[in-house]
N, C-alpha and C positions, 0 to 999 in steps of 0.2 A: 504493500500500500504506500509506504514511504517513497519507494522508487517511482511509483506511478505519479504520486503528487509532485515530486521534484521535477519529473518530466513535463508535467503540465505547466508548472511555474516557468520552466525554461522556455517552453513554447510560447507562453503568453508574453514573457519578457522579450523574446525575439521578435514577436509581432509588433510590440510597442517600439522597439528599437528601429524597426523598419518604418513605422510611422514617422519617427523623428528624422530619419534619413530623407524621407520624401519631403517632410516639412522644410528641411534645410535646402533641398533642391528648389523648393518653391520660394526660397528667400526668407524663411522664418529663422530667427536667430535665438529665440528663447529656448532654453534647454527643457527637456522632459524629464521629470523626476519620477523614478519608479521605486515603489516600496513593496517589498515582499516580506511579510512577517506573519507568523502564527496562522499560516494557511490562507492569508488574504493578500490580494494584489490590487493596487490602485494606481491611478495616474494623477499627478497634480493638475487640478482643473485649469490653472492659468496657462499651462502649456498648450492647451487646445484652443485658446481664444482666437488665434490667428490662422488656424489650420484651414486650408482651402478644400474644395470638394474632392480633389484627388486623394489627399491625405485622409480625409474623413472616410472615404470609401474603404481604405485599408484599415482604418481604426475600427470600423464595424466588425472586422474579423476578430477583434479582441473583446467584443462585447458579450462573450459567453463565459460564465463562471465554471469552476471545476465540477460543480454538481449538475451542469447542463442548463442552469437557469440563464435566461436572457438578461441583459443589463437592465432592460425595462422592468422585469420582474424584481430584480435585486434592488432597484432604486426605491421601490415602495418601502421595503424594510429599512433602508438607509435613511429615508426621509420621515419615518414615523415620529421622531422627536422634532426635527426641524419644521415639519408641517403641522405640528400640534397647535391647537388654538384654544388657550385657556380663557379667552374672552367670550363675549356674547356670540351666539351663533344660532341661526335658524336651522336646526339639525335635520328636520324633515326635508327642507329645500336643498340643503347641502348634500343629503343622501341621494337626491334625485340625479345628481351628475357627479359621481366620484371622479370622473376624468377631468373635471374642472377643479375639484378639491386637491387632488394629487395627480397632475397631468403626466402622461407618458414622457419619458426623457426626450422623445423626438419632437414634442411641441415647442414652438418658439415664435416670438414676435407678437404683433398686435392685430391678430385676426379678429374681426368684429364678431360678436355673438351671433350664432346661427341657429339658436334654439328658442322656442317659446311654446307655451301650452295653452290650449283653449280653456283649461281649468283655471287659468289666471285672468281670463277675460270676463268682463261684466256680462251677465246673462239677462237679457230682456225677456220677462215672462208675462204672457197675457193669457186670458182664457182661450184655450185651444192649442197652446204650445209655447215655445221659446226660441230665442236665437242668440248667438254670440259670434264674435268675429275676431280675426287676427289680421291686421293690415300693416302697412308700412309704419304706421304710428306705433305699433307694438313691437315690430321686428324691422328696424330701420334698414337692414341690409336687403330686404325684399322689396325692391322698387318696381317689379314687373307684375307681381301677382298678389292677391289678397284672398283670404278664405273666410267662409261663414259656415257655422255648424247650426243646424236648425232641426227642431222637433215639432211635428204636428200630430195631435191626437186624432182618432178616427172621426172622419167627417169634417175636420177643421181645415180652414183655408189659409194659405199665404195668398192674400188677395190679388186680384188682377192688377198687374203693374208692368213696368219696363225699366230698363237700366241704360246708363251711358256706356257700360262695359259688356263684353260678351260673358255669358254665364255657362260654366261647365259644372256638372254635378256627378257625384257618386253616391248611390244609395247604400247607406250603412245598415239600415234595419227597416223591416216592415214593408208596406206597400203605399204607393201614391198614384194619383191620376194627374197627369200634366196636360196642359193645353198651350198651344202657341199659334198665333195668327200670322200668316204671310201677307206681304204688301198687296198681293193680287186678290186677297179676300178668302183664300183657301185656309182651312184650319187643320191643325194636327192635334189629335187626341190619343193618348196612349197610357197604359198602366205600366209602372216600373216597380221592381222589387230589389232586394239585396243584391249588390254586385252590378246593377244596371247603371248606365250613364244617360245624361241628356246634355244637349248643347243648345242654348238659345242665343241667337245673335243680338248684338246691342240694338236697342230700340224696338225689338219685336215684342209685342205685348203677350204676356203669358200668365199662367196660374199654376199652383201646386195644391193638391188636396190630399190629406191623409185618408186612406181607405183601409179595408180589412178590419181585423179585430182590435188592433192597437195602434193604428196610424203608422207613422214612419219617423225616421231620423236620417238626415243626409248631410253631405258635405258639398258646399258650393265653392267654386274657385272662379275669381274674376280677373281679367287680364289688365287690371289697373292696380298698382300698388297701394294707392291712397283711396281706393274705392271704399265707400261706406254703405252698409246695408240700410242705414237710417236715412239715406238721401236718395231713395228710389222714387219713381213717378207712380203714384197710386191713383187708381180710378176714384176712390172715395175722397182723397185729398183734392183732386181736380174739381169734382162736382161741388165740393164744399166751398171752393173759392171761385166759383163762376156764378154771375147773377142769375137769379131764378128765371127772369124773362128770357135770357139767352138760352138757358137750358130748355125751357118750354119750346122756344122756336126751333132749337136743334133736334129735340126728341119728337117734335110734332105732337106734344101732349099739353093739356091745359096745366097751368101752374098748380091748380088745386090737387092734381094727382102727383105732384113732386114733393109734397110736404114731408114725406118719409125718407127722403134722400139723406145720406150721412152728412153730419155737420162737422165731422173731423175724420181723420184717417182711421181705417180699420186695422190694417197691417196683418195681424193674425187674429182670426175669430172663429168660433165654433159653427158647425153646420151639420147637415144630415149626410150620412154615408150614401153616395149615389148608387143608382142601379148599375146594370152591366155596362161594360165599355161599348158594346154594340148599340145599346139603347141611347147612350149619349151621342154616339156618332150619327145615328139616324135622326136624332132630335134636331141636329143643327143643319141637316141637308144631305146626309149620306155621301155617296161617292161623288156627287156633283160638286161638293165643296171640299173634298178630301185633299190634303196637302200632297204634292208630288215629292216632297222632301221628308225623309224620316229624321226626326230630331232625337231619337233614343237609340241605345246600343246595349247589347247584352254582354258586358265585359267578362263577368265571372263565368259565363257559360261557354265562352270561346275556348278553343284549344290553346294551350300555352304556346306562346311564340318561341320560347326557349325553355327547356326543362333539363335539369341535371339531377344527380343524386343529392345535391346540396340545396335545391329549391327550383323556383320557376319564375318566369316573367311573362306577363300578358301585355302586349304593346298595342295601343290604340291611337291612331292619328287620322289625318284626313285621307290616308290611303285606304283604310278599311271602314272609317266612319266619316264619309264625305262632308256631313254637316259641320263637323268640328274643324273649322278652317284656321283657327288661331290658337288652339290648345291641343297638345299631344300629351299622352300619359302612359305610364306603365304601372301595373299592379304586380308587386314583387313579393315573393315568399322566400325567406331565408331560413333554413332548418337550423336547429341548435348547433352552435359551433361553426357554422358555415359562414361564407363571406360573399357579399355583393362585391365582385372583384374590383381592384384598383382601375379606375376609369375616369373619363371626363366627357363633357358634352360640348361640342364646338359651336352650337347654334343657339343656345338659350340657357338661362339660369334654371336651376332645379328647385322647385317648391315641393316639400314633402309633407305627407300626413301619415302618421303612424296609427295603424288600426289595432294591432295587438302585438304582444311580445315585448322584448327589451333588447337594445343594442347600443353600439357606440359608433360614431363616425368621426374620422379625422379629415379635415379639409386642408389641402396643401395650396397655399396662395402665392407661390413663387418667392424668390428672393429669400429663401431660408425661413419663410413664415408658415407655420402649421398650428392647428388647434384641434383638440379632441373634445367632443361633448357626447352626453348620453341621452337616449331617447326611449320613451315608453308610450303606451297607448294614449291617444288624444294629443300628442305633441306635434308641433310643426317644426320642420327643419328647412334649411335653405343652403344652396351651394351656388356661388356665382358662376356664370358661364366660363367655361374652359378651365376651371379649378379642378385639380385632381382630388379624388376622394374614394373612400370605400365605406361600406356599412357592414359591421360584424354583429352577428347574433351572439349576445352575451348571456342569454337566458336558457331555460330548459324547455321552452315551447317555441313554436314557429314565430318568427318575426315577420309581420305582414305590413307593408306600407305602400303608399302611392307616390310615384314620381310624376310631377306635373310641370309642363313647360309651355311658355308662351311662344309657340311656333306651330306651323302646320304639319311638320313631320319630325319624328323622333330620330335622333342621331347620338351615338356615343362611340368613343374609342377605348379599346381595351389595352392596358399596359402590356399584358402578356402577349397579346396578338402582335403588338408593335415590335416587341423584343424579338419575336420569332420570325418576323417578316423582313428584318434587316439582315444583311450578310453576317454569318456567325463571327467573322473576324471583327466586324464593327461592334457587335454586341459584347464580345469578349473585351475589347479595348475599353469600353465604357464601364463594364460591370465587374471585370476581373473574374468572370465565370468561364470555365473551360467549355469546349464545344459539347462534351458529353453532359455537363451540368445544364447547359442551355436547353438540351433536348428534353430535360425533365420538366421544363416550363410548358404549360399548355399552349399549343400553337393557334388554337381557335378561340374566338370570343365565347366564353362560357356563361357570362353574366353572373351566375351564382356558382361558387366553388365550394365543394364539400370539405369538411374538416379533414 
C-alpha cells in the first residue's frame, strides 16, 4: 500500500511539474509550490492565477485524488469551514440551490442569475381560478420570453381577449376548450389535455375554458420579455369603456337591452361546463366557418424525436406545427443520473420550465465565466443564445422540462458531435486526448446521455 501511495504522489507531482513547465513557456514567472505530506497533495493557489488555457488543460489531469475523487468532489469537504455561515440565513431558500451555496470549482465570474420560481410570484386569485407570471421584471436576463402559469376550474373562463404578443401554451393538467378567430371570420375550436400545445398569434382574439371534472392548469409563454398578463385586451374591459349609445349602434340593439353588460373586467370567472366539442362547432356555423389552420398540437402523444437509454426529447416547431411561427420547443426527459448533453443553441435564447424532478445546470458564458444553479418543479431557467450548457438529473426520479425558444425552428449543436467531426489530429491538439480516447466520445448528437 505504501509503495502504491508513493507512486501516486510521484505521478501527481510530475503532472504538476509539467504544468509549471508549460506555464513558464507561456511566460509565467511565478513558481508553483507543491506540498506532499500525510497523504495529501496540494498546489499553492497563487501559482495558478496567471495560468493560460493550455496550462489549465494539463492541470485538469491533476484534479483527481488518490481515492479516485474528482477535485470538484474534494472541494466540498475542503470548503465546509470556509463556506460556513454563522449569521442569519434563509435555510429553506439556500437549500433550494446548493450549487449557489457551494459552487463547483469550475464556476467563475459574474454570470447573471438564470433561475426563478413561479412559487415566488404573486398569485392573482379570482372565483374560477388563478394566474401568476415570470417576466423580465422577475428574471432580468430573459429579454425575449415571459411565462404565465394559470389554473381554471371546471366551466370557468379566461375571458375573450387578445394580446400584443404571440401566445404558446403547454397543458400541464386536466382539460380545456380553446377558441381563436381568424381575420377572415373563420373560427377554430378544439379541446386540449395534458401534454397538448396551442399557439395563438398576436392580436387574434381567443378564449380558454376549463372542462372535464376538475378544469385545467397550463403554462403560457409569450414572445415579449416584458409582457404582462395584466395588460391584455379584454372584451369586458372594452365594452365597459365604450359609450352605451355607441354600443347600441354597433350591436344593433336598443340601449335598454345592454344594461347587463360588464362594468369592469372579468378576466377569470366561473361558468357552466359546455356540451360536446361537436355541439359547439355546429352552434357557430359548422364546416362553413371552420378554420383552415389548426392552432393545437399533441406534443406528448408524438413519437420522441430522439430517444436514448438516458431519456428522450420531443421537438416541436413550425416544421411539424405550422401555426407556431415564432416559438419552437422541446419536451425533454432526463433519467436519474443522466445528462442533457453539453450543447448550445445558435439561433435563440432558451427559456425553460421544469415540470418534475430535480437537476442542476451550468451555463458557460465565455471568457472564463460559468455559473451553476439548481432546479426543481415549477422553476424557470434561462440560457442566453449561443451559451454552452448542460442539464444533469441530480435526483432519483425523471427530470422533465420544457425548452422554449423565440424562433420558428429548433437548432442546437452538440459538443460531442463537434469533437468527433473535426480531424482527430485537430481534436487531439486541443484536448490532449489520444485518437483511441477520442473514439470513446459519442460521434452522434444524443441529446440525452445515460449515466
